[in-house]
N, C-alpha and C positions, 0 to 999 in steps of 0.2 A: 821350951821352943828348941828343934834338935838344932843341932850346929853346922853350917853352911860349909859349903864349898865352893868353890872358884873352877870351874871347869880353866883350861888355860889355853882352852878352843876355839869357843865361843865368848869364854871371859863374864860367864853370869855368875852369880852366886847362887846352887842350888843346895836344898837338904842332901844329907849322903846319900840316901832311898833315892835319887836317883842318877848316881854313881853304879855301873856293875861291881859286882863281888870279886874281890881277887886278893883269894890267902894267901899271895906268896908278898904283896904288901904291908907294912907296917899298919896303915891306917886299915885294912880290909877288904877298899877299896881302888878303884882303878883312877886314874887321872885326870881321864874325862868324862863326862855322862856321857848319858846312855847313846842317847841322840848322836851327839859326836861321836863316841866309840862305833857306835852301827854305820856310823860315815867311811872314819878307817877302816873300815875293816872293809867295807867292799868298793872301794878305792883301791885299797891293798890287794883284791881279789884280780881286781882288772889289770893291774898296774904290773902281778904275777902271772898269770894263768890265758890273759885275755881278753875274757867276758866270765858270766857267772857260770853260762855254762860249758864252757870249757874246764871253770875249775871242778865241778863237780862231775862230769866224764872222766875227768883223771880222777875220780879220790872214790869214785864211787866203783866206776866200773874198766879203770884203768886203763884206758880208747882215750883218746883226742878225739877234736871234730872233724879232721878227715880223716881214718878209719870210719867213722860214722857216715860221712859222707859214700865213701867207697864201698863201705856194704852194701848203703840204698841204694848205687850203681849196682851192684852186683845183680841186686832184685829188682831192680828195673823201674825204683824208687815207690816201690807202692810194697804196701805189707807182704809178710815173708808167711803168712797164712791164709789170708780172704786172699790175696792178689788182686784186692779191686779199691782198698786203701791206701791215703796215702800213708808211706810208712817215716813215723817219728817220733817212736819208745825204747826204747835201747831192752833189747828182753836180754839176760841171764838166767845160769844157771845160779840159782843158789847155797847150793853144794861147792861147789868147784869152784863158782865166782866169774865161768869164762862167757861173755858174749859170745850168743846165740845167732842172734839175726836181729832187726827194727821191724817193731809191728806196729797199729794200728791203734789208737786209745782203746775201741774194744779186747779183741783179740790180747793186747797186754794184760786187758781187767780178768777176762776172761780167763789166764791159766793163772794168775795170780790168784784168785776166788777160788781157782779147786787144785793150789797151792803146790801145783808141777808135777801132782800125782797122776802117772799115765792108767795106773786102778782106774781108779776116779774118774779120766776122762777114759775109758773105755768104755764104763758103767753109763756115762752120761750121753754118748754116742746109739751106742744100744738103746736106750729112755728110746732116745730120741727114734730110729729104727724104729723102733717098736709102734709107736705114735704120731708115726708120720702119713699124714691125709691123703 
């Protein structure tokens, strides 16, 4: 039978597999069980960053929610490419990491699928123009 470890947060005794791994601890496991550990982590993100969205904006793009809202205002609240749908996704240059604008889902996905490759985008434009009805 596997060894049971008591989680100090929820008070339940669980098998060691129920605790996240941690090589820094002598036991090789974290102090809290996975559900408690996840809850503590989420709570700390909100406590230190205000929200999970704010945390990811800072971590991924180096901007905060105020800067994103300012960009959206500059664009009139619509996608920087199609200018018809609401701007919701932060677009950035994958080489430099710099934010370019705020896009709708479809425009952001399209750029991503074509790998931000200008030559490939030109080829796609030529293809569409050649097959226009």
